[in-house]
DSSP file (Angstrom, degrees, kcal/mol; ACC not computed):
  #  RESIDUE AA STRUCTURE BP1 BP2  ACC     N-H-->O    O-->H-N    N-H-->O    O-->H-N    TCO  KAPPA ALPHA  PHI   PSI    X-CA   Y-CA   Z-CA
    1    1 A G     >        0   0    0      0, 0.0     4,-1.9     0, 0.0     5,-0.2   0.000 360.0 360.0 360.0-166.0  122.8  -97.5   33.4
    2    2 A E  H  >  +     0   0    0      1,-0.2     4,-1.9     2,-0.2     5,-0.1   0.870 360.0  57.4 -65.9 -33.9  120.3  -97.6   30.7
    3    3 A F  H  > S+     0   0    0      2,-0.2     4,-2.4     1,-0.2     5,-0.2   0.928 104.2  52.1 -56.5 -48.6  119.0 -100.9   31.6
    4    4 A E  H  > S+     0   0    0      1,-0.2     4,-1.4     2,-0.2    -1,-0.2   0.917 110.2  49.6 -56.1 -44.2  118.2  -99.7   35.1
    5    5 A A  H  < S+     0   0    0     -4,-1.9    -1,-0.2     1,-0.2    -2,-0.2   0.908 111.3  48.1 -60.5 -39.9  116.3  -96.8   33.7
    6    6 A G  H  < S+     0   0    0     -4,-1.9     8,-1.7     5,-0.2     7,-0.7   0.845 117.2  40.4 -70.0 -38.1  114.3  -98.9   31.4
    7    7 A I  H  < S+     0   0    0     -4,-2.4    -1,-0.2     6,-0.2    -2,-0.2   0.549  91.9 112.7 -87.0 -13.6  113.3 -101.5   34.1
    8    8 A S  S >< S-     0   0    0     -4,-1.4     3,-2.7    -5,-0.2     6,-0.2   0.041  93.2 -77.1 -56.4 166.2  112.7  -98.9   36.8
    9    9 A K  T 3  S+     0   0    0      1,-0.3    -1,-0.1     5,-0.1    -4,-0.0   0.830 131.4  17.7 -39.5 -54.2  109.1  -98.3   38.1
   10   10 A N  T 3  S+     0   0    0     -5,-0.1    -1,-0.3     4,-0.0    -2,-0.1  -0.068  96.1 143.2-112.5  34.5  107.9  -96.3   35.0
   11   11 A G    <>  -     0   0    0     -3,-2.7     4,-1.8     1,-0.1    -5,-0.2  -0.258  60.0-118.1 -74.8 164.5  110.6  -97.3   32.7
   12   12 A Q  H  > S+     0   0    0      1,-0.2     4,-3.0     2,-0.2     5,-0.3   0.856 110.5  58.2 -72.1 -36.0  110.1  -98.0   28.9
   13   13 A T  H  > S+     0   0    0     -7,-0.7     4,-2.1     1,-0.2    -1,-0.2   0.909 109.8  42.4 -63.7 -43.0  111.1 -101.6   29.1
   14   14 A R  H  > S+     0   0    0     -8,-1.7     4,-2.4    -6,-0.2     5,-0.2   0.921 113.9  52.0 -66.5 -39.8  108.4 -102.4   31.6
   15   15 A E  H  X S+     0   0    0     -4,-1.8     4,-2.7    -9,-0.3    -2,-0.2   0.906 111.7  46.3 -63.3 -42.4  105.9 -100.3   29.7
   16   16 A H  H  X S+     0   0    0     -4,-3.0     4,-2.5     2,-0.2    -1,-0.2   0.935 113.1  48.7 -67.4 -42.3  106.6 -102.1   26.3
   17   17 A A  H  X S+     0   0    0     -4,-2.1     4,-2.1    -5,-0.3    -2,-0.2   0.965 116.1  43.8 -62.5 -45.3  106.5 -105.7   27.9
   18   18 A L  H  X S+     0   0    0     -4,-2.4     4,-3.0     1,-0.2     5,-0.2   0.938 115.1  48.6 -62.9 -47.6  103.1 -104.8   29.7
   19   19 A L  H  X S+     0   0    0     -4,-2.7     4,-2.5    -5,-0.2    -1,-0.2   0.891 112.4  50.1 -63.5 -39.0  101.8 -103.1   26.5
   20   20 A A  H  <>S+     0   0    0     -4,-2.5     5,-2.9     2,-0.2    -1,-0.2   0.912 113.6  43.7 -65.7 -42.4  102.9 -106.3   24.4
   21   21 A F  H ><5S+     0   0    0     -4,-2.1     3,-1.7     3,-0.2    -2,-0.2   0.924 113.6  52.3 -67.9 -47.8  101.2 -108.7   26.8
   22   22 A T  H 3<5S+     0   0    0     -4,-3.0    -2,-0.2     1,-0.3    -1,-0.2   0.861 107.3  51.4 -57.0 -42.3   98.1 -106.5   27.0
   23   23 A L  T 3<5S-     0   0    0     -4,-2.5    -1,-0.3    -5,-0.2    -2,-0.2   0.255 125.0-101.1 -86.7  18.3   97.7 -106.3   23.2
   24   24 A G  T < 5 +     0   0    0     -3,-1.7     2,-0.8     1,-0.2    -3,-0.2   0.695  62.5 160.0  81.3  21.6   98.0 -110.1   23.0
   25   25 A V      < -     0   0    0     -5,-2.9    -1,-0.2    -6,-0.2    -2,-0.1  -0.668  13.7-178.7 -78.0 114.8  101.6 -110.6   21.9
   26   26 A K        +     0   0    0     -2,-0.8     2,-0.4     1,-0.1    -1,-0.2   0.832  59.0  56.2 -81.6 -33.9  102.1 -114.3   22.9
   27   27 A Q        -     0   0    0     89,-0.1     2,-0.3    36,-0.1    41,-0.1  -0.836  64.2-175.3-108.5 136.7  105.8 -114.7   21.9
   28   28 A L        -     0   0    0     39,-0.4    41,-1.0    -2,-0.4     2,-0.4  -0.984  13.7-166.6-136.7 145.5  108.7 -112.6   23.1
   29   29 A I  E     -a   69   0A   0     -2,-0.3     2,-0.8    39,-0.2    41,-0.2  -0.998  12.9-152.9-125.9 126.0  112.4 -112.4   22.4
   30   30 A V  E     -a   70   0A   0     39,-3.1    41,-2.7    -2,-0.4     2,-0.9  -0.866   7.7-167.8-107.9 109.5  114.7 -110.4   24.7
   31   31 A G  E     -a   71   0A   0     -2,-0.8     2,-1.4    39,-0.2    39,-0.1  -0.812  11.8-151.4 -93.5 106.2  117.7 -109.1   23.0
   32   32 A V  E     -a   72   0A   0     39,-2.2    41,-2.4    -2,-0.9     3,-0.4  -0.598  28.9-167.8 -80.3  92.7  120.1 -107.8   25.6
   33   33 A N        +     0   0    0     -2,-1.4    41,-0.2     1,-0.2     4,-0.0  -0.180  55.0  40.9 -85.7 170.4  121.8 -105.1   23.4
   34   34 A K    >   +     0   0    0      1,-0.1     3,-2.6     2,-0.1     4,-0.2   0.752  59.7 151.9  69.4  27.9  125.0 -103.0   23.9
   35   35 A M  G >   +     0   0    0     38,-2.4     7,-3.4    -3,-0.4     3,-1.3   0.809  68.8  63.9 -57.4 -25.1  127.0 -106.0   25.3
   36   36 A D  G 3  S+     0   0    0      1,-0.2    -1,-0.3     5,-0.2    38,-0.1   0.701  99.7  56.1 -71.1 -11.6  130.2 -104.3   23.9
   37   37 A S  G <  S+     0   0    0     -3,-2.6    -1,-0.2     4,-0.1    -2,-0.2   0.378  82.8 107.0 -95.7   2.5  129.5 -101.5   26.4
   38   38 A T  S <  S-     0   0    0     -3,-1.3    -4,-0.0    -4,-0.2    -3,-0.0  -0.348  83.4 -88.3 -81.5 163.4  129.4 -103.5   29.5
   39   39 A E  S    S+     0   0    0      1,-0.2    -2,-0.1     2,-0.1    -1,-0.1  -0.888 124.8  20.2-114.7 105.5  132.2 -103.4   32.1
   40   40 A P  S >  S-     0   0    0      0, 0.0     3,-0.5     0, 0.0    -1,-0.2   0.613 119.5-101.3 -79.1 158.7  134.2 -105.5   31.1
   41   41 A P  T 3  S+     0   0    0      0, 0.0    -5,-0.2     0, 0.0    -2,-0.1  -0.088 103.1  11.4 -52.1 141.2  133.0 -105.7   27.5
   42   42 A Y  T 3  S-     0   0    0     -7,-3.4     2,-0.5     1,-0.2    -6,-0.1   0.909  89.9-173.3  63.2  43.1  130.7 -108.7   26.7
   43   43 A S    <>  -     0   0    0     -3,-0.5     4,-2.0    -8,-0.4    -1,-0.2  -0.582  25.0-159.8 -83.1 121.8  130.3 -109.5   30.4
   44   44 A E  H  > S+     0   0    0     -2,-0.5     4,-2.6     1,-0.2     5,-0.2   0.887  92.7  57.1 -63.4 -41.9  128.5 -112.7   31.2
   45   45 A A  H  > S+     0   0    0      1,-0.2     4,-2.2     2,-0.2    -1,-0.2   0.893 108.2  47.1 -57.5 -41.8  127.7 -111.5   34.8
   46   46 A R  H  > S+     0   0    0      2,-0.2     4,-2.5     1,-0.2    -1,-0.2   0.921 112.1  48.9 -70.5 -41.8  125.9 -108.4   33.4
   47   47 A F  H  X S+     0   0    0     -4,-2.0     4,-2.5     1,-0.2    -2,-0.2   0.941 112.2  49.8 -61.6 -44.5  123.9 -110.4   30.9
   48   48 A E  H  X S+     0   0    0     -4,-2.6     4,-2.1     2,-0.2    -2,-0.2   0.869 110.0  51.7 -60.4 -42.5  122.9 -112.9   33.7
   49   49 A E  H  X S+     0   0    0     -4,-2.2     4,-1.9    -5,-0.2    -1,-0.2   0.947 112.1  44.4 -63.2 -47.7  121.8 -110.0   35.9
   50   50 A I  H  X S+     0   0    0     -4,-2.5     4,-2.5     1,-0.2    -2,-0.2   0.874 112.2  52.4 -67.6 -36.7  119.7 -108.4   33.3
   51   51 A K  H  X S+     0   0    0     -4,-2.5     4,-2.2     2,-0.2    -1,-0.2   0.866 110.5  49.2 -61.6 -38.6  118.1 -111.8   32.3
   52   52 A K  H  X S+     0   0    0     -4,-2.1     4,-1.8     2,-0.2    -2,-0.2   0.894 114.1  44.2 -68.8 -41.5  117.2 -112.5   35.9
   53   53 A E  H  X S+     0   0    0     -4,-1.9     4,-1.8     2,-0.2    -2,-0.2   0.874 117.1  44.7 -71.8 -42.4  115.6 -109.1   36.4
   54   54 A V  H  X S+     0   0    0     -4,-2.5     4,-2.8     2,-0.2     5,-0.3   0.922 111.6  53.5 -69.8 -44.5  113.7 -109.1   33.1
   55   55 A S  H  X S+     0   0    0     -4,-2.2     4,-2.2     1,-0.2    -2,-0.2   0.900 108.9  50.2 -44.6 -53.3  112.6 -112.7   33.7
   56   56 A S  H  X S+     0   0    0     -4,-1.8     4,-1.2     1,-0.2    -1,-0.2   0.896 114.2  43.9 -60.7 -44.3  111.2 -111.7   37.1
   57   57 A Y  H  X S+     0   0    0     -4,-1.8     4,-1.8     2,-0.2    -2,-0.2   0.908 110.9  50.4 -67.5 -46.6  109.3 -108.9   35.7
   58   58 A I  H  X>S+     0   0    0     -4,-2.8     5,-2.4     1,-0.2     4,-2.2   0.861 108.3  57.1 -63.9 -32.6  107.8 -110.6   32.5
   59   59 A K  H  <5S+     0   0    0     -4,-2.2    -1,-0.2    -5,-0.3    -2,-0.2   0.924 103.0  52.1 -65.1 -39.1  106.6 -113.4   34.8
   60   60 A K  H  <5S+     0   0    0     -4,-1.2    -1,-0.2     1,-0.2    -2,-0.2   0.898 110.0  49.4 -60.9 -39.9  104.7 -111.0   37.0
   61   61 A I  H  <5S-     0   0    0     -4,-1.8    -1,-0.2     1,-0.0    -2,-0.2   0.848 129.0 -95.4 -68.0 -35.5  102.9 -109.6   33.8
   62   62 A G  T  <5S+     0   0    0     -4,-2.2    -3,-0.2     1,-0.4     2,-0.2   0.453  80.1 127.2 132.0   3.3  102.1 -113.2   32.6
   63   63 A Y      < -     0   0    0     -5,-2.4    -1,-0.4    -6,-0.1   -36,-0.1  -0.514  58.6-124.8 -78.1 156.7  104.7 -114.4   30.3
   64   64 A T    >   -     0   0    0     -2,-0.2     3,-2.3     1,-0.1     4,-0.2  -0.926  14.2-153.5-100.4 110.2  106.5 -117.7   30.9
   65   65 A P  G >  S+     0   0    0      0, 0.0     3,-1.1     0, 0.0    -1,-0.1   0.724  91.3  63.9 -63.2 -22.7  110.2 -117.0   31.0
   66   66 A A  G 3  S+     0   0    0      1,-0.2    31,-2.4    30,-0.1   -11,-0.0   0.624 101.8  52.8 -67.7 -12.9  111.1 -120.5   29.9
   67   67 A A  G <  S+     0   0    0     -3,-2.3     2,-0.4    29,-0.3   -39,-0.4   0.282  95.2  88.7-107.3   7.0  109.3 -119.7   26.7
   68   68 A V  S <  S-     0   0    0     -3,-1.1     2,-0.6    -4,-0.2    27,-0.2  -0.900  70.5-138.6-106.1 130.9  111.4 -116.5   26.1
   69   69 A A  E     -a   29   0A   0    -41,-1.0   -39,-3.1    -2,-0.4     2,-0.6  -0.799  13.8-160.1 -91.2 123.6  114.7 -116.5   24.2
   70   70 A F  E     -a   30   0A   0     -2,-0.6   -39,-0.2   -41,-0.2    23,-0.1  -0.924  12.7-177.6-106.2 120.8  117.2 -114.3   25.9
   71   71 A V  E     -a   31   0A   0    -41,-2.7   -39,-2.2    -2,-0.6     2,-0.4  -0.961  22.1-143.2-121.1 117.0  120.0 -113.3   23.4
   72   72 A P  E     +a   32   0A   0      0, 0.0     2,-0.3     0, 0.0   -39,-0.2  -0.708  39.6 164.9 -80.8 129.9  123.1 -111.1   24.4
   73   73 A I        -     0   0    0    -41,-2.4   -38,-2.4    -2,-0.4     2,-0.4  -0.886  41.2-150.0-135.0 165.2  123.8 -108.9   21.3
   74   74 A S  B  >> -B   79   0B   0      5,-1.5     4,-1.6    -2,-0.3     5,-0.9  -0.883  13.0-170.5-134.0 106.4  125.8 -105.8   20.1
   75   75 A G  T  45S+     0   0    0     -2,-0.4    -1,-0.1     1,-0.2     6,-0.0   0.910  85.4  54.5 -54.1 -46.4  123.7 -104.3   17.3
   76   76 A W  T  45S+     0   0    0      1,-0.2    -1,-0.2    -3,-0.1   -43,-0.0   0.884 118.8  31.0 -63.2 -41.9  126.6 -101.9   16.5
   77   77 A H  T  45S-     0   0    0      2,-0.1    -1,-0.2     0, 0.0    -2,-0.2   0.529 106.0-120.9 -96.9  -8.1  129.1 -104.6   16.1
   78   78 A G  T >X5 +     0   0    0     -4,-1.6     3,-1.9     1,-0.2     4,-0.6   0.511  50.6 165.4  84.9   0.3  126.8 -107.3   14.8
   79   79 A D  B 34< -B   74   0B   0     -5,-0.9    -5,-1.5     1,-0.3    -1,-0.2  -0.335  69.3  -7.9 -63.4 125.6  127.6 -109.7   17.6
   80   80 A N  T 34 S+     0   0    0      3,-0.7    28,-3.0    -7,-0.2    -1,-0.3   0.664 106.8 110.1  62.4  18.8  125.1 -112.7   17.9
   81   81 A M  T <4 S-     0   0    0     -3,-1.9    28,-2.3     2,-0.2    29,-0.3   0.957  96.8  -6.0 -81.1 -65.9  122.9 -111.1   15.3
   82   82 A L  S  < S+     0   0    0     -4,-0.6    25,-0.1     1,-0.2    -3,-0.1   0.679 139.1  17.4 -99.6 -23.1  123.2 -113.3   12.3
   83   83 A E  S    S-     0   0    0     -5,-0.4    -3,-0.7    23,-0.1    -2,-0.2  -0.957  94.6 -80.5-143.8 161.2  125.9 -115.6   13.5
   84   84 A P        -     0   0    0      0, 0.0     2,-0.4     0, 0.0    23,-0.1  -0.370  48.3-126.8 -66.3 137.5  127.4 -116.6   16.9
   85   85 A S    >   -     0   0    0     21,-0.2     3,-0.8     3,-0.1     6,-0.2  -0.679   6.5-148.1 -91.8 140.9  130.0 -114.1   18.2
   86   86 A S  T 3  S+     0   0    0     -2,-0.4    -1,-0.1     1,-0.2    -7,-0.0   0.566  94.8  70.7 -72.2 -11.9  133.5 -115.1   19.2
   87   87 A K  T 3  S+     0   0    0      1,-0.2    -1,-0.2     2,-0.1     3,-0.1   0.563  99.2  47.8 -86.4  -3.3  133.4 -112.4   21.8
   88   88 A M    X   +     0   0    0     -3,-0.8     3,-1.9     1,-0.1    -1,-0.2  -0.460  60.0 154.3-125.8  59.2  130.9 -114.2   23.9
   89   89 A P  T 3  S+     0   0    0      0, 0.0    -1,-0.1     0, 0.0    -2,-0.1   0.684  70.7  65.5 -66.8 -13.7  132.2 -117.7   24.2
   90   90 A W  T 3  S+     0   0    0     -3,-0.1     2,-0.9     1,-0.1    -2,-0.0   0.724  79.0  93.2 -80.0 -16.4  130.4 -118.2   27.4
   91   91 A F    <   -     0   0    0     -3,-1.9     3,-0.1    -6,-0.2    -3,-0.1  -0.653  51.8-178.3 -78.7 108.8  127.1 -117.9   25.7
   92   92 A K        -     0   0    0     -2,-0.9    -1,-0.1     1,-0.3     2,-0.1   0.459  52.0 -95.8 -88.7   3.0  126.1 -121.5   24.9
   93   93 A G        -     0   0    0     13,-0.2    -1,-0.3   -23,-0.1     2,-0.3  -0.413  39.9 -74.8 108.0 174.2  122.8 -120.3   23.1
   94   94 A W  E     -C  105   0C   0     11,-2.1    11,-2.4    -2,-0.1     2,-0.4  -0.742  35.9-168.6-108.5 153.5  119.1 -119.7   24.0
   95   95 A A  E     -C  104   0C   0     -2,-0.3     2,-0.4     9,-0.2     9,-0.3  -0.995   2.0-164.0-142.7 136.3  116.4 -122.4   24.4
   96   96 A V  E     -C  103   0C   0      7,-2.9     7,-2.3    -2,-0.4     2,-0.5  -0.954   2.5-162.9-123.5 141.2  112.7 -122.0   24.6
   97   97 A E  E     +C  102   0C   0    -31,-2.4     2,-0.3    -2,-0.4     5,-0.2  -0.981  23.3 151.4-122.2 127.6  110.0 -124.5   25.8
   98   98 A R  E >   -C  101   0C   0      3,-0.8     3,-2.6    -2,-0.5    -2,-0.0  -0.956  59.5 -97.3-149.1 165.1  106.4 -124.0   25.0
   99   99 A K  T 3  S+     0   0    0     -2,-0.3     3,-0.1     1,-0.3    -1,-0.0   0.728 120.5  59.9 -66.0 -18.7  103.5 -126.3   24.5
  100  100 A E  T 3  S-     0   0    0      1,-0.3    -1,-0.3    16,-0.0     2,-0.2   0.496 123.9 -83.1 -82.3  -5.3  103.9 -126.3   20.7
  101  101 A G  E <   -C   98   0C   0     -3,-2.6    -3,-0.8     2,-0.0    -1,-0.3  -0.629  50.3 -64.3 127.9 173.9  107.4 -127.7   21.2
  102  102 A K  E     -C   97   0C   0     -2,-0.2     2,-0.3    -5,-0.2    -5,-0.2  -0.647  38.5-178.9-101.9 156.8  111.0 -126.7   21.9
  103  103 A A  E     +C   96   0C   0     -7,-2.3    -7,-2.9    -2,-0.3     2,-0.3  -0.978   1.8 177.1-144.8 158.0  113.5 -124.5   19.9
  104  104 A D  E     +C   95   0C   0     -2,-0.3     2,-0.3    -9,-0.3    -9,-0.2  -0.984   8.3 145.9-156.3 157.7  117.0 -123.5   20.4
  105  105 A G  E     -C   94   0C   0    -11,-2.4   -11,-2.1    -2,-0.3     3,-0.1  -0.962  43.2-112.6-176.2-173.1  119.8 -121.5   18.7
  106  106 A K  S    S+     0   0    0     -2,-0.3     2,-0.3   -13,-0.3   -21,-0.2   0.597  83.8  35.0-114.4 -23.4  122.8 -119.2   19.1
  107  107 A C  S  > S-     0   0    0    -25,-0.1     4,-1.5   -23,-0.1     3,-0.4  -0.837  81.6 -98.8-141.0 174.7  121.9 -115.9   17.7
  108  108 A L  H  > S+     0   0    0    -28,-3.0     4,-1.9    -2,-0.3   -26,-0.2   0.852 115.0  56.9 -63.5 -40.0  119.0 -113.3   17.2
  109  109 A I  H  > S+     0   0    0    -28,-2.3     4,-2.7     1,-0.2    -1,-0.2   0.865 107.5  49.7 -59.2 -41.2  118.1 -114.3   13.7
  110  110 A E  H  > S+     0   0    0     -3,-0.4     4,-1.1   -29,-0.3    -1,-0.2   0.859 108.8  52.4 -65.8 -35.8  117.5 -117.9   14.8
  111  111 A A  H  < S+     0   0    0     -4,-1.5     4,-0.3     2,-0.2    -2,-0.2   0.863 110.2  48.1 -67.6 -37.2  115.3 -116.7   17.7
  112  112 A L  H >< S+     0   0    0     -4,-1.9     3,-1.1     1,-0.2    -2,-0.2   0.890 109.9  52.2 -68.1 -41.2  113.2 -114.7   15.2
  113  113 A D  H 3< S+     0   0    0     -4,-2.7    -1,-0.2     1,-0.2    -2,-0.2   0.784 102.2  60.8 -64.2 -27.6  112.9 -117.6   12.9
  114  114 A A  T 3< S+     0   0    0     -4,-1.1    -1,-0.2    -5,-0.2    -2,-0.2   0.554  75.6 113.9 -80.7  -6.9  111.7 -119.7   15.8
  115  115 A I    <   -     0   0    0     -3,-1.1    -3,-0.0    -4,-0.3   -86,-0.0  -0.470  68.4-132.4 -59.7 133.3  108.6 -117.4   16.3
  116  116 A L        -     0   0    0     -2,-0.1   -89,-0.1     1,-0.0    -1,-0.1  -0.749  17.4-118.1 -91.9 136.4  105.6 -119.5   15.5
  117  117 A P        -     0   0    0      0, 0.0     3,-0.1     0, 0.0    -1,-0.0  -0.498  36.0-103.8 -74.1 142.4  103.1 -117.9   13.2
  118  118 A P        -     0   0    0      0, 0.0     2,-0.2     0, 0.0     0, 0.0  -0.304  36.2-105.9 -68.4 150.9   99.6 -117.4   14.7
  119  119 A S        -     0   0    0      1,-0.1    -3,-0.0    -3,-0.1     0, 0.0  -0.510  26.3-144.4 -72.4 140.2   96.9 -119.8   13.7
  120  120 A R        -     0   0    0     -2,-0.2     2,-2.7    -3,-0.1     3,-0.3  -0.849   4.6-149.9-107.7 101.5   94.4 -118.2   11.4
  121  121 A P    >   +     0   0    0      0, 0.0    29,-2.5     0, 0.0     3,-0.8  -0.361  37.4 153.1 -72.0  78.8   90.9 -119.6   12.2
  122  122 A T  T 3   +     0   0    0     -2,-2.7    27,-0.1     1,-0.2     4,-0.1   0.658  62.0  66.4 -81.6 -17.6   89.6 -119.3    8.7
  123  123 A D  T 3  S+     0   0    0     -3,-0.3    -1,-0.2     2,-0.1    26,-0.0   0.670  90.7  85.1 -79.4 -11.8   87.1 -122.1    9.0
  124  124 A K  S <  S-     0   0    0     -3,-0.8     2,-0.1     1,-0.2     3,-0.1  -0.209  94.0 -81.8 -84.0 174.4   85.1 -120.0   11.6
  125  125 A A        -     0   0    0      1,-0.1     2,-0.2    25,-0.0    -1,-0.2  -0.440  59.7 -84.3 -74.7 152.8   82.5 -117.4   11.0
  126  126 A L        +     0   0    0     24,-0.2     2,-0.5    -2,-0.1    24,-0.3  -0.346  48.8 176.5 -56.9 119.2   83.7 -113.8   10.1
  127  127 A R  B     +D  149   0D   0     22,-2.4    21,-3.0    -2,-0.2    22,-1.1  -0.985   4.2 170.1-125.0 119.8   84.5 -111.8   13.3
  128  128 A L        -     0   0    0     -2,-0.5    19,-0.2    19,-0.2     2,-0.2  -0.781  20.8-152.8-133.2  90.0   85.8 -108.4   12.5
  129  129 A P        -     0   0    0      0, 0.0    17,-1.4     0, 0.0     2,-0.3  -0.430  24.8-123.1 -58.7 124.0   85.9 -106.1   15.7
  130  130 A L  E     -E  145   0E   0     15,-0.2    15,-0.3    -2,-0.2     3,-0.1  -0.567  29.7-179.6 -75.2 137.8   85.6 -102.5   14.7
  131  131 A Q  E     -     0   0E   0     13,-3.8     2,-0.3     1,-0.4    14,-0.2   0.748  66.5 -18.7 -97.7 -39.3   88.3 -100.1   15.6
  132  132 A D  E     -E  144   0E   0     12,-1.9    12,-3.2     2,-0.0    -1,-0.4  -0.961  51.4-133.7-163.7 164.8   87.0  -96.9   14.1
  133  133 A V  E     -E  143   0E   0     -2,-0.3     2,-0.4    10,-0.3     8,-0.0  -0.977  21.0-164.7-134.3 120.9   84.5  -95.5   11.5
  134  134 A Y  E     -E  142   0E   0      8,-3.1     8,-4.0    -2,-0.4     2,-0.7  -0.821  10.8-149.8-108.2 137.5   85.6  -92.8    9.1
  135  135 A K  E     -E  141   0E   0     -2,-0.4     2,-0.6     6,-0.2     6,-0.2  -0.938  19.8-170.9-108.3 116.2   83.2  -90.6    7.0
  136  136 A I  E >>  -E  140   0E   0      4,-3.5     4,-3.5    -2,-0.7     3,-2.2  -0.923  24.4-118.1-117.9 124.2   84.9  -89.8    4.0
  137  137 A G  T 34 S+     0   0    0     -2,-0.6    -2,-0.0     1,-0.3     4,-0.0  -0.259  97.9  10.9 -56.8 130.9   83.3  -87.2    1.6
  138  138 A G  T 34 S+     0   0    0      1,-0.1    -1,-0.3    -2,-0.0    -2,-0.0   0.300 131.1  55.9  79.9  -6.6   82.5  -88.7   -1.9
  139  139 A I  T <4 S-     0   0    0     -3,-2.2     2,-0.3     1,-0.2    -2,-0.2   0.705  94.5-144.1-115.4 -48.5   83.2  -92.2   -0.6
  140  140 A G  E  <  -E  136   0E   0     -4,-3.5    -4,-3.5     2,-0.1     2,-0.4  -0.829  47.8 -10.1 117.9-156.2   80.8  -92.6    2.4
  141  141 A T  E     -E  135   0E   0     -2,-0.3    -6,-0.2    -6,-0.2    -8,-0.0  -0.688  56.9-169.5 -90.4 128.4   81.2  -94.4    5.7
  142  142 A V  E     -E  134   0E   0     -8,-4.0    -8,-3.1    -2,-0.4     2,-0.3  -0.945   8.2-154.5-126.0 115.6   84.2  -96.7    6.1
  143  143 A P  E     -E  133   0E   0      0, 0.0     2,-0.4     0, 0.0   -10,-0.3  -0.642  10.9-155.7 -82.3 144.8   84.4  -99.0    9.0
  144  144 A V  E     +E  132   0E   0    -12,-3.2   -13,-3.8    -2,-0.3   -12,-1.9  -0.980  31.2 120.4-125.7 133.5   87.9 -100.0   10.0
  145  145 A G  E     -E  130   0E   0     -2,-0.4     2,-0.4   -15,-0.3   -15,-0.2  -0.885  52.9 -88.6-166.6-172.6   88.9 -103.2   12.0
  146  146 A R        -     0   0    0    -17,-1.4     2,-0.6    -2,-0.3    -2,-0.0  -0.975  30.8-122.8-126.3 135.6   90.8 -106.4   12.1
  147  147 A V        +     0   0    0     -2,-0.4   -19,-0.2   -19,-0.2     3,-0.1  -0.674  33.0 171.8 -73.7 117.4   89.6 -109.7   10.8
  148  148 A E        +     0   0    0    -21,-3.0     2,-0.3    -2,-0.6    -1,-0.2   0.862  67.1   1.0 -90.0 -48.5   89.9 -112.1   13.9
  149  149 A T  B      D  127   0D   0    -22,-1.1   -22,-2.4   -24,-0.1    -1,-0.4  -0.937 360.0 360.0-135.5 162.0   88.2 -115.1   12.3
  150  150 A G              0   0    0    -29,-2.5   -24,-0.2    -2,-0.3   -28,-0.2   0.508 360.0 360.0  93.0 360.0   86.7 -116.1    9.0
C-alpha cells in the first residue's frame, strides 16, 4: 500500500524523517493517517505494524521512539484529530517520555499541544549564521540568515 511505498528504500516517509532530523527537528509526531481505509477499517493490527516499522526506522536515524507520539487518525473523517474516536476503542492513547518530562493524550491536537517550544538563548551573544547574500539594486547588499542566539 501507500505506507510501504513511503517507507521503502527511497520512500518519501524515510526521506522526510531523515531530513527533519538532519535539519535539527528534535520532536516528532507520527500521525498514521487513512485508518478508515485499512482492511478491516480502523485496524489495530495495521496501526501496530506501521508503528513498529516507523519506530525501527526513526531509531536508526537518531530519534528516540519513546519520545514520539504515534496517533492513528483519519483526516477525511476527523477521527482522533480533535477528539478521541469511537471507531478505534482499542487505542488507549499516546504517551511520550523525554528528559523534559512526560506527556500523554488521546488525539492529534493534544500531541501537537505537547510539543515543547525550543529554548531561545537570548542571554548569549548574537550569532546569526548567513544563508545567503542578495544584492538588490537601489537598496544594496542584504545578508539573509537566522538568529541562533542573542
